[in-house]
C-alpha positions in Angstrom: 0.1 0.1 0.1 1.3 3.1 -0.9 -0.4 6.5 0.2 0.2 10.4 -1.5 1.3 12.8 0.9 -0.7 16.1 -0.1 1.4 19.2 -1.0 -0.8 21.0 -0.9 -1.8 21.1 2.3 -0.8 21.7 6.1 1.1 18.5 6.3 2.3 18.2 10.4 4.3 15.8 11.1 4.6 14.3 14.7 8.4 11.8 15.6 7.9 9.5 18.5 9.8 6.6 20.1 8.1 3.1 21.1 8.5 2.9 25.0 8.6 -0.4 26.5 5.1 -0.2 28.8 3.6 0.4 25.3 3.8 -3.1 24.3 1.1 -6.4 24.2 2.8 -9.4 25.4 4.0 -10.6 21.8 6.6 -7.6 22.6 4.4 -6.0 19.9 2.7 -2.2 20.2 -0.7 -2.8 21.2 -2.7 -1.0 19.2 -4.8 1.0 21.4 -1.6 2.6 21.8 -1.6 3.9 18.2 -4.9 5.3 18.5 -2.9 7.4 21.4 -0.1 8.2 18.9 -2.3 9.5 16.3 -4.6 11.3 18.7 -0.8 12.9 20.5 -0.2 13.8 16.4 -3.6 15.7 15.8 -3.4 17.5 18.6 0.3 18.8 17.8 -1.0 19.1 14.6 -3.8 21.8 16.6 -1.5 23.6 18.3 0.9 24.5 15.2 -2.4 26.2 13.3 -2.8 28.1 17.0 -5.7 26.3 18.0 -4.7 24.1 20.9 -6.0 22.2 23.6 -6.3 25.4 26.2 -7.0 27.9 22.8 -9.8 25.9 21.8 -11.3 25.4 25.5 -10.9 28.9 26.1 -13.3 29.7 23.0 -15.6 27.1 23.8 -15.4 24.9 21.8 -13.3 21.2 21.1 -12.9 18.3 18.7 -14.9 15.1 19.4 -13.8 12.5 16.8 -17.0 10.5 15.7 -15.6 8.0 13.8 -11.9 6.4 12.9 -11.4 3.8 10.5 -7.4 2.3 11.0 -5.7 -0.1 8.8 -2.6 -1.6 10.4 -0.1 -3.0 8.2 3.3 -3.3 10.0 3.7 -4.3 13.9 5.9 -1.1 15.7 8.4 -2.5 18.8 10.2 -1.7 21.4 12.5 1.3 20.6 11.6 2.5 16.9 11.1 5.7 15.9 7.8 6.3 14.1 6.7 9.5 12.2 3.4 10.6 11.4 2.1 12.7 9.2 -1.8 14.5 9.8 -3.1 16.8 7.3 -6.9 17.2 7.0 -8.8 16.8 3.5 -12.2 17.4 3.5 -14.5 20.3 6.2 -18.0 20.5 6.1 -20.3 23.2 8.4 -19.1 21.5 11.9 -17.2 18.2 10.5 -13.8 17.3 9.7 -12.1 14.8 7.7 -8.1 14.0 9.8 -5.4 11.5 7.7 -2.8 10.4 9.2 -0.6 7.7 8.4 2.2 6.2 10.6 6.0 5.3 9.0 8.9 3.3 10.5 11.7 4.8 7.9 9.9 4.3 4.4 7.4 1.7 5.7 4.0 2.1 6.7 2.8 1.1 9.8 -0.5 2.1 10.0 -3.1 4.5 8.2 -6.4 6.4 10.2 -9.1 8.4 8.8 -11.0 10.4 11.7 -14.4 12.0 11.2 -14.5 15.3 13.9 -17.0 17.3 14.6 -16.5 21.0 16.6 -19.1 21.1 19.1 -19.3 23.7 22.1 -18.3 22.0 25.8 -21.9 20.7 26.4 -21.4 18.9 22.8 -23.6 21.1 20.9 -22.4 20.8 17.0 -20.6 24.6 16.1 -19.5 26.0 13.1 -15.7 25.5 12.0 -14.3 29.1 12.3 -13.0 30.0 7.9 -9.3 31.2 9.6 -8.9 27.7 10.8 -10.2 26.2 6.7 -7.5 28.5 5.7 -5.0 27.3 8.0 -4.9 23.9 6.3 -4.0 25.1 2.8 -6.4 24.4 -0.5 -9.4 21.3 -0.3 -10.8 19.3 -2.7 -13.5 21.7 -4.2 
């Protein structure tokens, strides 16, 4: 499987190292930890754009994950360096589609597509601000 990382959008890169306590009994990263890695990368992306968790809370809104589609290609192990590329491929009034690819060197470890909704702190849908969309680069028509 190959993945094309778009050149026309803001793409954030996160690097991390697999820690011992993230392993399962078979010395692979436990699958639940991959989701933590991807979440960390999404938060770093938001922070880089000026929409960190503190800012979002101060503004009275949050991104809520609605759906995640994951594909696991290879197992990561203790001490390995992983790189995650994160970008947003589409937005609607309140929802956004986040794409993420995790690599070990040139090998794809996992991919996810995340649908997230912007809500207020009580969970009511909220329109995605235009300046947020502008930071992402061009989106498909």
